[in-house]
Structure formats: structure tokens, C-alpha cells
N, C-alpha and C positions, 0 to 999 in steps of 0.2 A: 672378106669376112661375110658369113651368111647373115642376111638381114633377119632380125627377130620376127617371129610370126605374130601377126596382128590378132588380138583377141577381140572378137566382135560382140559387143554387148549394147547394141542399139535396140530401139523398140521394133525391130524387124526390118528386113529379113534377118534370120538367125543363123548361127553356125549349126551344121547338121552332122549327124553321125556319119563316119566314113562309108558305112555300108549303104546309106541313103544315096550318097554321091556315086557310089560304085554302080548303082542301078542305071545311072545315066549312060554308062559306057557299054551297056549291053546292046546287042544288035537291035535295030529298029524293028518293031512288029506292027502289023495292021491293027486298026482300031475297030475291027469287026471280026466275026467268026467265033467258033465255039470256045477256043482257049481264052480269047479276050473277054468274052461275055462272062465267063466264070470268074476271071480275075477282077473285072470291073464290078461285078456283083459283090465280091468280097469287100472291095473298097467302100461301096455304098453301105453295106451291112455294118461295117465298123463306124462309119460316120454317123449312122443312125444311133449307134450305141453312145457315141460321144455327145450327140445332141440329146440323148436320152429319149428318143422317140421310137425305139424299136417296138413293133407290135402296136403302135398307136396310130391315130388318124393323121399322119404326116407323110409326105413324100420328100425324098432327099435327092438332089441332083448335084453333079459336079461340073460346074461351068468352067469354061476355058477363059481365063482373064484374071485380073486382080480382084481383090475383094470389092472394089468399087463397081466392077461389072455386075456382081450379084446384087449390090445395093441398087444399082440402076435398074436391074431386072425386077426387083421387088416393087419399085414404084411404077415403072413404065408398063409392066404386065398387068397391074391392078387398076390403075386410074387413067381416065381419059383427060386429054388437055382441057383445062378450064375447071376441073374438079378440085375440091379443097382437101388439103392435107395439113394436119397439125404437127409441128415439129418441135420437140423439146430440144433446146440448144444451150449447152453450157460449155462449149469448147470449140476448138479448131475444126474437129470433124463433125460437130453439130452444124457449123457453118457449111461444111461440105454437103451434108444432107440437104440443106436449103438450096445450094447451087444445083445439085442433081435434080431436085424437084422442079426448080424453076426452068431448068433446061428441058424438062419433060412437058413444059407448058402448064404446070399445076399452080393452083392458087395456094400460096403458103401462108399459114397463120403460125407465127412463132410464139413459143412460150420460152422466154429468155430466162436463163439461169446464170448465176455467177460462176466464172471460171474457178475451179477448185472446190466448188460446193455441189452437193447432190441436186439433181432435178427434183422439184416438188410435185409429187403425184396429185396433191389437191389442186395445185395451180393448173395442171393439165386437165383435171376433171372439170374445173370451172370453165376453161376455154372450150372444152368439148361440149359441155352443157349449153354454152352460148352459140355453138356452131354445130347443131345437130345434123347438118347436111355434109359434114366432113366425112370423107370416105376412108380415111386412114389417119393413124397417129404413128409417128416415127421418132425413135430416139437412138442414140449411141449407147451401147452397154458399157464397154471399156473406153472411156474418152482418153485417147492416147496422149493428147496434148497436156493433160493435167494428172493423169493416172486415176482419175475418179471412176469408180464403178457405180453407174446409176442404178436406182432401185427398180429394176425391170419388173420384178414380181409385183410390186405395189402399183406400178403404172399399169401393168397388164390388168390388174383387178379393177381399175377405174375405166379402162377401155372396153373390157369384155361385155358389159351389159348393153353397150351401144351397137349400132350397125357397122361402125368403123372397124377396120382391121388394124392389127398392131404389128408394125414393122420394126425390126431391131437390127442394128449394125453391130455384129459381134466379131468384127475382123480381128481385134487384138485380144479377145477374151476366150474365144472358142478353143477348147482343149487345154485351157489353163486353170479352170475352176469348174466345179460341178454345175451341170446344166440340167434344166427340166422345163422344156418348152411348154409342155401341157400344163404343168402347175403354174407357170408364169403367164399362161394364156397368150403366148406369142404366136402370131399367125404366119409371119415370114421372118426367117432369121438368116442373115447373110454373113458369110465369113470368108476366110482365106487360109492358105496352107503354109505360108512362109513365116508364121509366128509360133504360137504355142504347140502346134502339131509337129514342129521340128522337120518340116519338109521344105520344098523349094517354092519360089514365087511362080505364079502363072495359073493357079487353079483356085476355084472359088466355090466351096460347098454352100448349098442353100437348102433350107427346109421350109416346106409349105404345108399349111394346115387345110383341113376341109373347109373351114370358114373362109379362108383366103381364096380357095378355088371358086367359091360362090361369087365372090366379087370379081375375080379374074374372068370367069366365064360369062360375064354379062355381054362380052363382045370379043371377037378375035382381032378385029381391026381397030386398034386404039390410036392409030396414027403415029406410033413410035417404032421401035426397032423390031425386026424379025429375029435377029440374033439373040436378043435378051427377052424375047417373048417366052414366058414359062410354059405356055400352051404347047409350043414346039418341043420343048424339052420333055414334057409329059408324053407327047405323041410318040416320040422315038423311044422313050423309056418304057412304053407299054406296047404299042403296035409293032415296034421293031426290036423289042427287048431280046428276042432269041438270037439275034445276030449283029445288030448295029444299034446299041442302046443310047446313042447321042446324036443330035442333029448336025454336029460339026466334027471335023477331024480332031480326035483327041491327041494331045502330045503324049504318046504312049510311054515313052521313057520317063517323063515327068510323073505320070500316074503310077508307074512301077516304083519310082522312088518314094512316092507318097505311101504306097502300100507297105514298103519296108518300114517307114516311120510309124505307120498305124499298127503294124504287127508288133513293133517294139513297145508301143503304148499298151497294147493288149497283154503282152508278156509281163510288163511291169504292173499292170492293173490300173484302171482309170482312177480309182480312189487313191492309190498309192502315189501316182504321178501328181495328182492335185495337192496332196499333203506335202510332197517334196517341194513343189513350187512355193507353197506357203511358208515352209521352213526356210527356204532361201530368202524370201522377202523379209522375214523377221530377223534373220542373221544380218542382212544388209542394213536394215533400219538401225539395229543396235550399233553397227560399225559406223554408220553415218553420224550418229549422235556423238560417238566417241571422237569422231574427227571434227566435231563442231559444225556439222552441216545438217540442219534439221530437215527431216522429211516434209514434203509439201502438204501431205494429207496426214491426218491423225491415224494411229494404229487401228482404231475401231472401224475404219473404212479403207484399210489397206488393199492395194491391188496385189494379188499374189504373183504376178508375172512382170510387173513394171513399177519402178519406184522413181519418183521425182524428189529432188531435194533443193533447198535454197543454197545458192552460192554464199560463201562467207561475206560478211560485211566488208564493203570496200572493193569487192571483186565482181566481175561479170561472169556469168556462167560459161561464156565462151573461153575464159581463161582456164577453167577447170577442164573442159573438153579438150582443149589444145595441149594442156599439160599432160593429161593421161595419154593422149595420142603420141606426142613427141617424146615424152620421157619414159613411158611405161608400155607403149604399144598396145594400149587398150582404147577401143573406140566406143564412145557412148553417145547419146543424143543430147542436143541442146534444147532450149525452150522453143516454143512456137508462139506466134502472135505477140501479144503484149508481154508475154512471159519470156521472150527470147533471151534477154540478158539477166533474168531473175532466177530461173531454175535450170538444172540439168536433169536428164532422164537416163536411168540405167535399166536396160532390158535384161531380165533373167528368165525369159520365157522359152529358152531353148532347152530341150531335154538333155543336152550334153553339158549344161552349166552345173558346176559342182560347188560344194562348200569352199573348196580351195580357190575357185575362181572368184567367189565373193570376197574371200579373205585377201586375195591379190588386189582387188579394187580398193578395199578398205585400207590396206597397208599403204597403197599409193596415195590415197586421199589424205591420210594422216601425215604424209610427208610433204603435202602441198605448202 
């Protein structure tokens, strides 16, 4: 008997459209030359539209690596060892920001927030006022461990008047909700392709503002990585733009697959895609409540691409994840950190997720 196909609804990577996968089976092509430059430029052009920085004072690059590669680049390109960075931390990936900064030899000042609650912009302002020598402030936009969407616009407003640059981890939110980096006053925004964009792991878009470049260009040798030095990516993206626009060998088939996913996004329309994600989130939340499993965050701060919910009283969240996996061939995510046994997380950030997929999950949960 043929084994039932697994439905992947974790917080990334996601299921992708068959045409995205098909691009991987095309013949390998070089990462330079006229044909490649034209294709790569189209990828960057669409990414700029998703970041909402087209025609604005931002540069966009497509790094090779996970989203953490771009996060690492945002810190190690900007700050020298021993310099101070303020990090708003209200979740597992806030902890990750701290680890990345410490690995870069930076002096970290944490602004601790409660898991499941929004970061407080005023608290960040107070810490920034008390540390005027801080070179950067960093936060996670979509905190994947709790599904909280931190108030990036409000935090950007308190950072902007200072000399510090504002770094944002948007790994799990980019492509899943409307973005406006200029309005949010974000200076460097790091993301990944295997989540809301509906593409594959291994590529990391990053956007860099003019203000960020002023901090980055204080020195080329910051004692960190060559690979993640954004000055190298800019050099190849400008001086070598007409034939070899990246400093490393690009995984050309992976980029081709990304382009398919991005063209699908443009065909659907960015606003239409964002609204569809939100509709899926509301449909799921309604179903979770009907199943007696309350969403972890209230509806007024819902995450349109990822939903966490409480396990029923008397049950661990791992029981839910194993039940869906074993009985219904649906894979979702468990909790992280101290929420490991408390919540489960359902990803609906793939462009191929439909109302029927949400209903399938809800029906299964109601039968638990």
C-alpha cells in the first residue's frame, strides 16, 4: 500500500509549488555572464519590491546560506569587536541574536521581554538613552518561538534619532506581511527564502540602508568574516555587476527556483498574497477555538503566517504533534525553550497552503 503523503505545516521550511521544484532539475548554468546577470537582476528587483524599497536608498543582496548567515552579516559587517549592541529579546530567536553578537565579540546589552508579549519600544529607548555609545539595536520581527510580531515600526522610531543603526531579523516574516523598511526606519533587514516566499532553503536576502553603510564603511577590516562582509557583496554587486554580481559561486538552480516562486508572487500580487495569508490565520484561529485549543497570542496581534496554540489541559504539546504526524500525516512544530511542552506551532506560510489544508488540520484536532 502506498504511504500517505506527509503534509508539511511546520514553521519552515515549507512545501513549495511543483514548478519551483522543477527548476532544480534544469541543467546547471554558470553564475556569471549576460544571461545570468539578467536573471539575477530580476530576482533582486522583485526582492526590492517585497522589502518595499524599490527606488529608495537601500541595496539588496542575495547571500548564500541560511537566514542566520544574513543576520551574522548584519552584525559582523557593521560593528567591531568590543563595540556595544542593544538587543531586544523576547524569545528563542532573540536568544539567537545574543549568541551571534557575542560570537562576533560584541558587548551585548539586553532588553528582556516576556515570551509571548511584545517588546516595549519605550524600554528600548530608555536603554538606548543610557547607552549613547551603542552602535546598533537589533530585534527579531517575527519571533518564531512564540509567533509574536514585534513592533518594528515603533522601535525604529526610537532608534532613528540616535547614531545607532537598527538591525531586524525578518527570517520568518518577510514575504508574509506588508513591509516598509523606510517607514519603519530599519537599516539592515535579514531574511531567508524557505519560509513565506515559498522557495527552498539556502538563500538569504538582505537589505541595507544608506545610514547602515555609513556605519559599515568606517572600516573594511573589522576582524570578522570575509564571506559575510557586506562590503564585498556591494563591491561585486557594483564593480562586477555586468558579468559576476556576487562574490561567491551562487547555487544557480536554487536561485532559478526562487525566481519561479517570486514570479508567482508577482502574478498573484503582493497585497493579495498578504491578505490570503491573513485569511488563513483567521480561519485556523477560529478552528482552534472550536477544537478547545486557544491560540497563544490574541487576535489583535496575530501572526498571519504562523500560529501557536495551547495544548489541552492535561496534555503536552508533543502529544498533539505526534498525533497529527502518526494519525493524520500532518507535521507541525512543537514549542521551543520553556514552552516546549506548552504550545504547538502550525505554519501556514507556504504559498501552496489552502483553506482545505487549514480545514484538514482543524478536523484532525477536533478528533484528538
